[in-house]
C-alpha positions, -999 to +999 in steps of 0.1 A: -002+002-002+015+036-009+018+065+015-011+078-004-034+051+001-023+048+035-032+084+043-067+086+027-073+051+043-066+059+078-084+053+108-100+090+103-116+105+073-090+121+051-088+157+040-068+169+009-066+201+001-053+218-028-033+252-038-016+263-070+022+260-065+035+293-071+007+312-062+008+344-056+048+334-057+071+308-056+086+316-023+051+314-006+042+281-015+060+265+016+044+282+046+010+276+031+015+240+026+027+239+060-003+256+072-026+234+057-004+202+074-008+219+105-046+222+101-050+184+096-045+179+058-033+137+054-027+143+015-018+178-002-026+185-039-005+210-055-014+222-088+013+225-114+005+254-134-004+252-170-018+277-195-048+260-207-063+243-174-098+230-190-108+212-159-106+240-137-131+269-129-121+306-127-106+306-090-081+282-098-074+295-133-067+330-121-043+312-092-025+294-122-021+329-142-004+343-112+017+316-105+028+312-142+035+352-142+056+348-110+078+323-131+066+289-120+076+264-146+078+228-143+113+225-130+104+256-105+075+235-092+101+205-086+123+227-069+095+240-045+083+206-037+122+196-028+122+225-004+089+213+015+092+201+050+058+184+059+049+147+067+021+140+046+025+128+010+023+156-020+003+146-050+007+168-085-023+178-107-015+189-141-023+185-176-007+159-202+010+182-227+033+192-197+045+156-189+047+149-225+069+179-233+090+177-204+126+169-206+153+177-235+145+144-254+115+147-278+119+114-295+108+078-288+073+062-277+049+077-252+064+058-222+099+070-231+087+105-233+068+107-201+093+087-179+116+117-175+085+138-158+075+108-137+113+103-129+117+139-119+086+142-098+092+110-078+130+125-072+114+158-058+089+139-034+056+138-054+038+106-042+011+107-070-003+124-099-036+135-112-040+143-152-077+153-156-072+153-194-055+120-198-084+093-213-080+062-191-079+042-224-049+063-232-027+060-198-010+029-197+022+045-210+019+069-180+009+038-160+040+020-168+062+051-157+043+053-125+049+019-115+083+021-125+091+050-102+064+041-072+041+075-080+005+067-078-021+073-109-053+086-097-082+091-119-111+114-118-148+098-120-173+120-132-208+118-129-210+107-163-181+082-167-196+053-182-194+014-170-168+005-196-145+035-185-149+028-145-139-006-153-107+004-170-103+030-144-106+001-117-077-018-134-052+010-133-060+035-105-039+035-074-037+056-042-071+068-045-100+076-067-111+109-071-147+112-074-161+141-090-189+157-073-207+176-101-203+183-139-181+213-148-153+228-138-138+232-100-154+259-080-164+264-045-204+255-041-231+262-019-243+225-012-232+186-020-248+175-054-267+146-053-245+131-082-219+127-052-245+099-033-247+083-070-209+079-077-200+067-044-226+041-047-211+031-081-176+026-065-188+006-034-173-025-045-140-007-053-109-015-030-090+017-033-102+045-014-125+073-027-121+110-019-151+134-035-137+171-047-156+198-068-172+223-045-164+215-010-159+246+011-178+239+042-177+220+071-212+207+062-203+196+029-175+174+045-196+160+069-223+149+044-198+137+017-179+113+045-214+104+058-223+093+024-192+069+024-163+085+009-131+081+030-117+120+022-129+150+010-107+171-017-112+211-013-095+235-038-111+268-050-119+276-014-081+274-003-072+293-035-096+321-028-077+325+007-047+327-011-059+354-036-077+373-007-043+380+010-038+391+045-074+402+062-088+414+093-095+378+098-055+369+098-026+360+076-028+338+049-012+309+065-034+312+096-068+312+075-055+285+054-051+263+085-083+273+101-103+264+071-085+230+070-091+221+104-125+228+098-134+208+069-113+181+089-138+183+116-165+180+092-151+149+081-149+133+111-183+145+121-195+125+089-179+096+100-197+096+132-230+101+115-224+069+091-250+040+098-240+007+105-250-023+088-284-023+105-287+012+092-289+027+126-263+058+131-230+049+150-225+062+184-188+063+185-185+086+218-185+056+238 
């Protein structure tokens, strides 16, 4: 079992916060990551900036543009990761073209083209990859490279994912499966979509842990998601908003990131306490 899978499938429901590396400047990322870890993060998802982030909504798109403007290249991303001092696994979320174009060698098959990126990610301290624009039926070369260097390949399951594609993902996924709570792009939402419950039901027999993201921003969201059967929650835009706002009367960016992480983690734990037992009755874990 990888360190990512162990973290997601631990005794408590997990929290996976996201921030864009290099936003608003590369030097700030270490402080923000440390704050998220202090707030209870079990795995931290770091966005590697890419100029065409098709799976992301305006909040994260703007963060990516700030990071790119500050000079956050793929190599600078890896340097940032190497400078981090946290005891939680780190996952890179980015887009396929960056992997494919990385490095000096531009010849060879897909595996040979992808291998330098995965090797560099592993050396820097990345434990898993999320590549939302990579179709599962084209993922075998990346899966091979990830296996070689001990990096998890995490797939995103959307409400519209077909049964055939689900089975293909089930054969290739590692670390955890990222359950997309709703259609569309990332962004904070006011409620939890009914699609969350339906998607979790479809994945009930999967042995890999399940974390739900897209729209998670409040303690109640985390509670409902975990109560529905998720092993963890993924939250991004709510943290990116805090970074974008900067220091406020509510505290520094790092203080507010830590507080929001602690809030969502507490909600996830509340959701675990609310799960029904096999007879359908709420479980009392206070005794």
